[in-house]
C-alpha positions in Angstrom: -2.8 129.1 74.5 -6.2 128.5 75.3 -7.0 124.8 74.9 -10.6 124.1 73.6 -10.6 120.6 75.0 -8.1 118.6 77.4 -5.4 116.9 75.6 -5.7 113.0 75.7 -3.6 110.1 75.1 -0.5 112.5 75.8 2.0 109.7 76.5 0.5 107.4 74.1 1.6 109.6 71.2 5.5 109.8 69.3 7.7 111.9 70.6 7.6 114.1 67.4 4.2 114.7 68.2 4.7 115.5 71.6 7.2 118.4 70.2 4.8 119.5 67.6 1.6 120.2 70.2 4.2 122.0 73.1 5.8 124.3 70.6 2.0 125.2 69.9 2.8 126.3 73.6 5.9 128.2 73.2 7.0 131.9 72.5 8.8 130.9 70.0 8.2 127.5 67.9 10.6 126.9 65.8 13.4 127.6 68.3 11.7 125.5 71.0 11.6 122.5 68.5 15.1 122.8 67.7 15.8 122.9 70.7 14.7 119.9 72.0 15.2 117.7 68.7 19.1 118.9 68.7 20.0 117.7 73.0 18.6 114.0 71.5 21.4 111.9 72.0 22.9 110.5 68.6 23.8 107.2 70.4 20.2 105.5 70.2 20.6 103.0 72.4 21.2 104.8 74.7 18.7 107.4 74.4 16.3 104.8 74.8 17.9 104.1 78.5 17.9 107.8 79.6 14.4 108.3 77.9 12.9 105.7 80.3 13.4 107.4 83.3 10.8 109.8 83.3 7.7 109.7 81.3 6.9 111.9 78.5 10.9 112.0 77.8 11.4 114.3 74.5 14.6 115.9 74.7 17.5 116.3 77.7 18.7 118.9 79.9 22.7 119.0 79.8 24.5 119.4 83.2 28.4 120.5 83.5 29.8 116.9 85.1 33.0 118.1 87.6 36.0 116.8 89.3 36.9 118.0 92.3 40.3 116.7 93.2 42.5 117.1 96.7 39.8 115.6 99.2 40.8 113.4 101.7 38.1 111.7 104.0 39.3 109.5 106.6 43.2 108.9 105.5 41.8 108.2 102.0 42.4 110.2 98.5 39.4 110.6 96.3 39.0 112.9 93.3 34.8 113.6 93.5 32.5 114.1 91.1 30.1 116.7 91.2 26.9 117.9 88.6 26.0 121.5 89.5 25.3 124.7 87.1 25.8 126.8 90.0 29.0 129.0 89.3 31.8 128.6 91.9 30.7 125.6 93.5 33.4 123.3 92.1 35.7 125.8 92.3 35.0 126.5 96.3 34.7 122.7 97.4 38.3 122.2 95.5 39.9 125.2 97.7 38.6 123.7 100.8 39.7 120.7 100.1 43.4 121.9 99.1 43.2 123.6 102.2 42.1 120.8 104.5 44.6 117.9 102.9 47.0 120.0 104.5 45.3 119.5 108.0 44.7 116.0 108.0 41.5 116.2 105.6 38.5 115.2 106.8 36.6 113.0 109.2 33.2 111.7 109.1 31.5 109.2 111.4 28.3 107.2 110.3 25.3 106.4 112.8 23.2 103.0 111.7 21.6 103.3 108.3 18.0 102.6 108.9 14.9 104.6 107.8 11.4 104.5 109.0 8.3 103.9 107.2 4.6 104.6 108.4 0.8 103.5 108.6 -1.1 106.0 108.8 -4.6 105.0 110.0 -7.6 106.1 112.0 -9.0 104.1 114.8 -12.1 104.8 116.1 -12.5 102.5 119.1 -10.4 102.7 122.4 -6.8 102.7 122.6 -6.8 99.6 124.9 -8.5 97.8 121.8 -6.0 99.1 119.5 -3.0 98.1 121.7 -4.3 94.4 121.7 -5.1 94.7 118.2 -1.6 95.5 117.2 0.1 93.1 118.8 -2.1 90.4 117.5 -1.3 90.9 114.5 2.6 91.8 114.3 3.6 88.1 113.7 1.9 88.0 110.9 3.1 91.6 109.4 6.1 89.7 109.9 5.0 86.7 107.9 3.5 88.7 105.3 6.4 90.4 104.4 9.1 87.7 104.4 8.7 87.0 100.4 9.3 90.8 99.7 11.9 90.9 102.7 13.5 87.8 101.4 16.5 89.5 99.3 16.7 92.0 101.8 17.6 90.1 104.4 20.0 88.1 102.8 21.8 91.2 102.5 21.8 91.6 106.0 19.2 94.3 106.1 14.7 94.4 106.7 12.6 95.0 109.1 14.3 96.1 112.5 10.8 97.1 114.3 7.3 98.1 114.5 5.9 99.9 117.0 2.2 101.3 117.1 2.7 105.9 117.6 0.0 108.0 118.3 1.2 111.5 117.2 0.7 114.2 119.0 -2.0 115.8 116.7 -5.1 117.5 116.4 -6.5 114.9 114.5 -8.7 112.6 116.2 -8.1 108.9 116.4 -4.7 109.4 114.6 -2.3 106.8 114.8 0.9 105.6 112.5 2.6 102.1 112.7 5.7 102.9 112.3 7.8 100.1 110.8 12.0 101.0 110.6 13.9 99.4 107.9 17.8 98.7 107.4 17.9 98.9 103.7 22.0 98.4 103.6 23.4 100.0 100.4 19.9 100.7 98.5 18.5 103.9 99.4 15.0 101.8 99.4 12.4 103.8 98.8 10.7 100.9 96.3 11.4 98.0 99.2 10.3 99.6 102.5 6.8 101.2 100.1 6.1 97.6 99.0 6.6 96.4 102.4 4.2 98.5 103.9 1.5 98.1 101.5 1.7 94.7 102.3 1.2 95.4 105.6 -2.0 97.3 105.1 -3.4 94.5 103.4 -2.8 92.2 105.9 -4.4 94.9 109.1 -7.4 95.1 106.8 -7.7 91.4 106.5 -6.9 90.8 110.2 -9.3 93.5 111.1 -12.0 92.0 109.2 -11.4 88.5 110.6 -11.1 89.8 113.9 -14.7 92.0 113.3 -13.1 94.9 114.0 -13.2 96.1 110.5 -15.7 98.7 111.6 -13.1 100.6 113.7 -10.3 100.8 111.1 -9.8 103.7 108.3 -6.1 102.9 107.1 -5.8 106.7 105.0 -2.4 106.0 103.5 0.8 103.8 103.7 4.5 105.4 102.9 8.2 105.5 104.0 9.3 108.9 105.4 12.3 110.8 104.1 12.9 112.5 107.6 15.4 110.0 108.8 17.4 110.6 112.1 18.5 107.3 112.3 20.6 108.0 109.4 22.9 110.5 110.3 26.7 111.2 109.2 29.0 113.5 110.8 31.8 115.5 109.2 34.5 117.2 110.8 37.7 119.0 110.2 40.1 120.7 112.4 43.2 122.7 112.7 45.2 125.1 115.0 43.9 128.5 114.1 47.3 129.9 113.7 46.9 128.2 110.4 44.2 130.9 109.4 47.2 133.5 109.6 47.5 133.3 105.7 44.1 133.1 104.7 44.4 135.9 102.2 42.3 138.7 104.1 42.6 140.8 106.6 42.2 139.4 109.6 44.7 137.1 111.8 43.9 133.4 112.7 42.7 134.6 116.4 40.3 137.0 114.7 39.3 135.0 111.6 38.0 132.1 113.7 36.4 134.9 116.2 34.4 135.9 112.9 33.7 132.5 111.4 32.5 131.4 114.5 30.2 134.5 114.9 28.6 133.7 111.2 27.7 130.2 112.6 26.1 131.5 115.5 24.0 134.0 113.7 22.6 130.9 111.4 22.0 129.7 114.8 19.7 132.3 115.7 18.4 134.0 112.7 15.9 132.0 110.3 16.7 134.0 107.0 20.5 133.6 107.7 20.1 130.1 108.5 18.1 128.9 105.3 21.2 130.3 103.2 24.2 129.1 105.0 22.6 125.4 105.1 22.0 125.8 101.6 25.6 126.6 101.2 25.9 122.8 102.5 23.5 121.1 100.2 25.5 122.8 97.2 28.1 120.5 97.6 25.6 117.5 98.7 23.2 117.7 96.2 26.1 118.1 93.0 27.3 114.4 94.4 24.3 113.1 94.5 23.1 114.2 91.2 26.4 112.9 89.8 25.5 109.3 92.0 22.1 109.1 90.3 20.8 109.3 94.1 17.7 111.5 95.3 18.6 114.9 96.3 14.9 115.8 97.3 14.9 113.4 99.9 17.9 114.3 101.5 17.6 117.7 101.2 13.8 117.1 102.8 15.3 115.3 105.5 18.0 117.8 105.9 15.5 121.3 106.3 13.6 119.0 108.8 16.8 117.5 111.1 17.5 121.4 111.0 14.0 122.3 113.0 14.1 119.6 115.0 14.5 121.6 118.0 11.3 124.0 117.5 13.1 126.4 115.4 15.4 126.3 111.9 19.0 126.1 112.6 22.3 126.0 111.5 23.3 122.2 110.5 27.1 123.4 111.2 28.5 123.8 114.5 31.8 125.3 115.3 34.3 125.1 118.5 37.0 127.3 119.6 39.0 125.8 122.2 42.5 127.6 122.8 44.4 127.1 119.9 42.1 124.7 118.3 39.7 125.7 115.3 36.8 122.3 115.3 34.7 123.1 112.8 31.4 120.1 111.9 28.1 119.6 110.0 25.8 117.0 110.9 22.5 116.0 108.8 20.7 113.0 107.6 21.9 111.0 104.2 19.3 109.2 102.9 20.9 107.4 100.2 22.0 104.3 98.2 24.8 103.6 95.7 22.5 100.1 94.5 18.9 100.0 93.3 17.4 103.4 91.1 19.4 104.8 88.6 22.4 104.2 90.7 24.0 101.5 88.4 21.4 102.6 85.3 22.6 105.7 84.4 26.1 105.6 82.8 27.4 108.8 84.3 26.4 107.3 87.8 27.9 104.4 87.5 31.2 105.6 86.4 31.1 108.4 89.4 30.7 105.6 91.5 33.7 103.5 90.2 35.9 106.7 90.5 34.9 106.7 94.0 36.1 103.2 94.4 32.2 101.9 94.7 31.7 103.2 97.7 29.1 101.4 100.5 26.6 103.7 101.1 27.9 104.5 104.2 31.2 106.0 102.5 28.7 107.8 100.1 27.3 109.5 102.9 30.5 110.1 104.0 31.9 111.5 100.8 28.5 113.6 99.8 28.8 115.5 103.6 32.5 115.9 103.1 31.8 118.1 99.4 29.1 120.1 101.9 31.0 121.5 104.7 34.0 121.7 101.8 31.5 124.3 100.1 29.9 125.4 103.4 33.8 126.3 104.9 34.2 128.2 101.8 31.2 130.2 101.4 31.5 131.4 104.8 35.0 131.9 104.7 34.5 134.7 101.5 31.8 136.7 103.4 33.9 137.0 106.4 36.7 138.1 104.3 36.3 139.9 101.2 33.1 139.0 100.2 30.8 136.2 98.3 30.7 137.8 95.0 34.3 138.4 94.7 34.6 134.9 93.7 31.0 133.9 92.6 31.3 136.6 89.8 35.0 135.6 88.5 33.2 132.2 87.9 30.2 133.4 86.3 32.1 135.9 83.9 32.0 133.4 81.3 28.0 132.6 82.0 27.6 136.1 81.2 29.5 136.3 77.9 28.4 133.6 76.6 24.8 135.2 77.1 26.2 138.5 75.1 27.4 136.2 72.8 30.7 137.1 73.4 33.6 135.6 70.8 36.7 133.4 71.9 38.7 136.5 70.8 36.0 138.9 73.4 36.2 136.0 75.6 39.6 135.6 76.2 39.9 139.5 76.5 37.3 139.9 78.8 38.9 137.5 81.5 42.3 139.2 80.9 41.0 142.2 81.7 38.6 141.5 85.0 41.2 139.3 86.4 41.6 142.2 89.3 38.4 144.1 88.5 35.2 143.9 89.7 32.5 141.5 87.5 28.8 142.8 87.1 26.7 142.3 83.8 26.5 146.1 82.9 30.5 146.2 83.3 31.2 143.2 81.4 28.4 144.7 78.2 30.1 148.0 78.6 33.7 146.3 78.3 32.1 144.4 74.8 30.7 147.4 73.8 33.9 149.2 73.7 35.6 146.0 71.8 33.0 146.2 69.6 32.8 149.6 68.8 
């Protein structure tokens, strides 16, 4: 559609009018509008809450809410909620959880829950003068944020440190004021950004009062999603002989060797490392979405951590020593269990209840465990019977739905493809025969 003029005041018009305008862009306007109206929740109060999460909300986009059982984490058993559209993720997580439950479960460790934010600025004077300026205003920066920080301080968190940094950059005069925060059980983005902007105002006023305002140009103040001081480590360990019955053509020793090679390849080849790490985030993201967390922030932090040594590498490591198989994932996990929509979205709230209303560190552990579980199952499949064997079995129902199969046809197809390779062409041919 070619517009003659820009759409004005779109956020202020009714939902029905928004849909009408959008339908003019759709290839099938009537069907498009019908779908949007169909997926609006009938419970008015609940729908109002959903709609207020985002601007210009006109409908809902549903994803399956699934449960993965048999996770033993640090000696405690969990059923983990997962929200994902990708076939086989929940099945892969559940299969790994059941296997590792029999071998001691998952062990996790979390470090300090610290998150940084930065005031990015240009200093046009000399470095010595800047250091003097920052040292003079540090106490005032803390005082300026005292009211904003009060509630977080009462919970045991708050500002941990303030440090002037000179990034290795080709931008002349570029500096950062790095402020590190302990946000306790909150993800803390809004808290951090509010503190930083309050500090920015104080810096500008201080520069004016000290006669150096012409030397200071603040560009922006924003939290960083790179959180290397907010790490979680998840580990599983068992005898190599435990893999003697992995339903493959390899004994435990050979399985371990091939598994180790697969991880090593992801340590040295970026094209493999990206897909390798994506398998971890299949599980992590599903838990974060289910609990109302910002999975995009965690992914950004994880990928940056994978590149911390100058090349993008695997987030997982393996140790094979004597008869022991040890598999580990280490990654930053900036998340929260209060604030945001964690307690506003009814399903996110239910997820946290299912997990026993965990502390932030506990949820970091749970999400990392789901990531390692999916990761383990993916590598196991790759080095034995191949990834498509299980994935396409789970994808079969999607194909059948896409081909508008009846319940009877679905039952026949599920039986027919038990021991056969699944592909779109094969399923279409099967249905064609059934319908002829």
